[in-house]
C-alpha positions, 0 to 999 in steps of 0.5 A: 500500500502506497509509499511517500515519494516526496514531501512538498516544500514547507511554506514559512511566510515570514514577511506577512502574517500567516495565521498561527494555526496554519503555521502550527499545522504546517510545522508539525506536518513538515508540509504546506498548509492548505494548498494555494490551488484550493484557496479560491474554492474556500468560498463557493457560491450559494447553493441550496441543494440538499446535502447528501446522506450517508449511513456511516454505521452501516458502512462501519458494519461492512468494515467489521464484516470484511476484516472478520474474514481475516487476512485477504492477500491475493491467491488466498481463500479469504480473498475469494470470500471477500470477492463473494462478499462484495458481489453478494451486496451488488445483487440487482446491479450491472456488475462486470468482473475483469479476471486475469492471472499475474505471474510475479516471481512468487508464482501465479495468482488470480486477480479479479477487478469488480466493477458495479455500473450505475448508468446515467443520462449523460454521456460520460463515466465517473469512476470511484475506486478502492482496492480490497486485497491485503499485503501479501508479505504479511499473509502469515500474520494477523494483518487484516487491513482494517483501514488499508483496504477494508475501510474504502471497500466498505465506503464503496458498498455504502455509496452503492446503497445511496445510488438510486435503482433508476437511471442517474441524472447525470454521468454514469457512475462505476464503482471499482473494487480493484485487486492486487494493489498491494506489492508482493514485496516490502517495502511497497514501492516496487514494480510488482504492484497495482496489477488490477488498475494497470490491467484495467487502464490498458483494457479500457484504453483498448476498448475506448472506455478511457476517453469517456471517463470524466473523473477517477476518484480513488478512496484509500485509508479513509477510516482513520479516526484522526482524519486528515486527507492529503493534498496529493501532488500527483492528482489533477488540480481542478479535481482536487479543487472540486473536492475541496469545494464539496468539503467546504459546502459540507463544512468539513474542509478542515479534514482535507488537504492540510498536508501535501505529498505525492503518492503512488497509488491506484490512480497512477495508471489513469493519471499517466493516460490523461484521465482526471484523477484524485486520490483521497488518502490519509497517509498519516495513520497513527503517530508517524504512520505507526499503524500502516502495514502492521497488525495494529491496523484494526477496527478500533483505530477507525471512526464511523464519522470519518467514513461519513465525512469522506462518503458525503464529500464523495457524493457531493463531488459527484453532484458538482461534477455533473454541474460542470 
């Protein structure tokens, strides 16, 4: 799961007054405060549309049920059980399964991307994605990836509940549970990772689908009780602006983009192919990221409130994308 490739420059504004709170945040994180690209979005125009709803308690129950299967690395029985669990929640939905094998040095492994399609009235697709596998090198431990994989997979299941059964008024929405995101090695940042999204990006480019995607929104590690979503320097600026606008409209902007870094994650194959993409990820999981990729990544570190914040902001972002 992800690695920090680079931290953004620290902005120490010594000639003019920068708020004490912003300075404290930037100094403690070792990064910038709210990115300049988002400042114009902090005062959005009046909008009387009703705020989106999101059942955080139900999403949290999905997290508990996913981690109850235990570790779910690719090729394992638990991985197959989680696949079936996701599919069982998508009955009545148009579901595509993108299945193939990968052949890393550790052997041959089956991979399955799960795509739930909700058709819309406009020509275009918005993809919301999450990986659902856990780290293969930790397969023989009690590592269950409650935040890393389970929280975002549960978030997508609840977003599916919020999408109406009839045709959406706007772009089609595809929910993607992508597979084999985790590296086959430690540390994470090596070529043997992101198998699911790399395969799917190639497939969709060949099929002509890629050019129809208006936005690719990745959810990752979004259940942390101390929620602070990163400003990802690899993401598409206008899409991050729109997400910050959505967060501001809902009054939760303090949880977004106070720290800046570039993140290698599931959105990279789409960024590389010119698809507008954004990564919603809280990379600082515990003090100095101490829970990340350890057996301490457990449900007690998560909060339904964090799931609600990210879920509602994602749904509001969908609405704003349809206004563009």
